[in-house]
N, C-alpha and C positions, 0 to 999 in steps of 0.2 A: 551633567556628571554621569559617567558610565558606571552602572551598578557593579560592574566586574572590577573596577579600580580598587586596589587594596587601600585601606586607610593609611593616611599619612603618618610616618613615625613622629612622635612628639617627645620632647624632652623638657623637663622641669628646670628653669633657671631664673635667676634675677636679671631683669632687663633694665639697663641704664640708658637714659637719653639725656645728653647734655647739649645745650645751644647757647649761643652768645646773644646777649640782649642788644637790640638795635644794631645787629651786624650789617644790615644793608646800608644804613646810613654811615656807619664807621668804615665800611669797605669803600664806599664812594669818596669819603673825605681823605682817607689815609690807606689806600689799597696796598702799597708795598709794605708798609709798617705792619698792617693788619695780618697779611699773609705770613711775614716772618715771624711774628709772635705766635700766631696759630700753629705754624709748623713746628716751632720749639715746643709748644704745649703738647701736641700730639706725640712728638718724639719722647718726650718725657713721661706721657702716659704709657706709651708702649714699653719703655725700658725700666721705669721705676714703679708705676703703679700696678699695671696689669700683671706682671710675673709674681708680685707679692700676694695677690688675691686670686690667682688661677683664673684670670679674666681672658676674655677674647674680644679684640677690637673687631667688630663686624664691619663697620665703615666709618669713614670721616667725610663730611660733606663740605668742608671748607669753612664752616662757621658752626659746626655741630658734630656729634658723634653718637654712635650706637655701639654699646658694649654688652656682653653677658658674663655672668658669674654663677658659680655653682650654688651659692646660698645667698640669703638675704643679708646676712652679716658682711660678707665679703663685698656685696654690692654697695652697701652703705659706707664702708670703710673706703672704697674706691671713690665714690662720690665725694665724700668729705675730703679726701687727699687731692682729688682734682680741684676742688675750690681752692684749697690752700696753695696748691701748685700754681694756679693762674694768679692769685694774689702775689705770689712771689715773683712771677714773670712781670707783672704790672710795675713791681718796683725796680726791676733790673733791666726792663726792655727799653723799647723805642720812647724816647722823651716826647716825640711829636704825637704819639698816639694816646688817647685817654685810656684809663683802666677799662680792661674788658671784663665784663660781669657775666658769669654763667647762671643759667637756670638748669635744675636737674630734677628728673623724674624717675622713680624707681618703683618697679612692680614685680612681683614674683608670680610666674605662671607657666602654662605649657605652651611651648612654641614649636613651630616646624623649622628646622635649621638645615642649611646645606652649606657648601663651600663658599657661597656668594653672599648669603643673607639670612635673616630670620624673619618668620612671617607669623601672623595671627593677631587676633584681637588683643592679646595681652601685650604685645609690642605697641599697638596703637595706644592702649591705656597708659603705658609708661610715657609716651610722648605727650599725651593730654595732661598727665600730671606735671610734666616739665613746664608746659605752657602756664599752668596755674602757679608756678613759683615765682617768687619775687627774685630780683637780682641777687646773686650770691647764696640762694637757698636750695635746699634739697627737700623735695616733697615725695613722700612714700605712701604706698597703699596700706590698708589695714593688714593685708596678707604679709607684706614686709614686716610691719610692726609686730605681728605675732611671732616672727622669726628672730626678734631681737630681745635682748635683756635690757629694758629700760634703765637709763642711768649708767650702764655698763658699756654696751656697744654704742649707744647714742643717747643724747637727751631728745625726748620727743615732745612735741606740742601738738595736741589734738585740734585739727582745723575743722572738725565736724564733717557733714555731708556736702560735698562740693558738686555743683552742676558743671559738667565738662562738655565741651563742644563735641558733638557727633557720638556722645555716650548716652545710651537711653536712660539709664537709671543714675540718681546721685552716687558718688563714690565717696566712702570715708577715707579721709587722708590725714596725714600727720607731717608736720615739719620736723625734720631730723637735723640735730647739730652735734658737734663733738661732746663726748662725755666730759663732764665737769670734775676736777679733782675733788676728792673728799676733803672737806674743811678740817684743817689741823693735822691732816695725814703727814705732811712734810715735817711739821714740828715734832710729831710723835716719832717718826723715823729718826730724826736728829737726836732726840733725847735717849732713845734706846741704843743708839750708836755709841753713846758715852759710857754705857754700863759695861763692867768687866766681866760679870758672871750672868748666869741665867736670870731671867726676870719675867714677871707676869704683868701685863698691861690690861687694865680694865677699861673697856670703852662703854 
């Protein structure tokens, strides 16, 4: 490294890595159907998910993708939307192809970005978190957790310290799921809607 080289410009963002579980086996058995469903998935990500969360699709690898978002909340929203989207394609897609299950990892950090890719150890950590997820899950780092309102942005389950491949130190991780509706909220809204005048509700 030349000491005269200026430091690389970095930007803080949420890095999302998604991949298809057992993609090699499924591709070998159902190549055309797999490719068709994956292409529909990526198109929907580009047109329906990324615009809503100010996301950037960095690259699609044919059985996985890398995307970035300005904030942890936007990254989690996109990851959960992607899981829901794939489940919908499984129901409506090729009948010969088994359901495709995604693993997702999300980390918030400082990366080097250009027009082709994003670089840095924080990108690698997002990929390692994805590898720790079970099919259909989203696993996030503690830094992402700190940028969320638990129970509002997502339901979070503490996974403790995970030992990840090629990561020197254990990483605190959390499983993220869709926020659950408040019990009784729908019934309360319905009852308030029947009132003709002002009312006070005590919770």
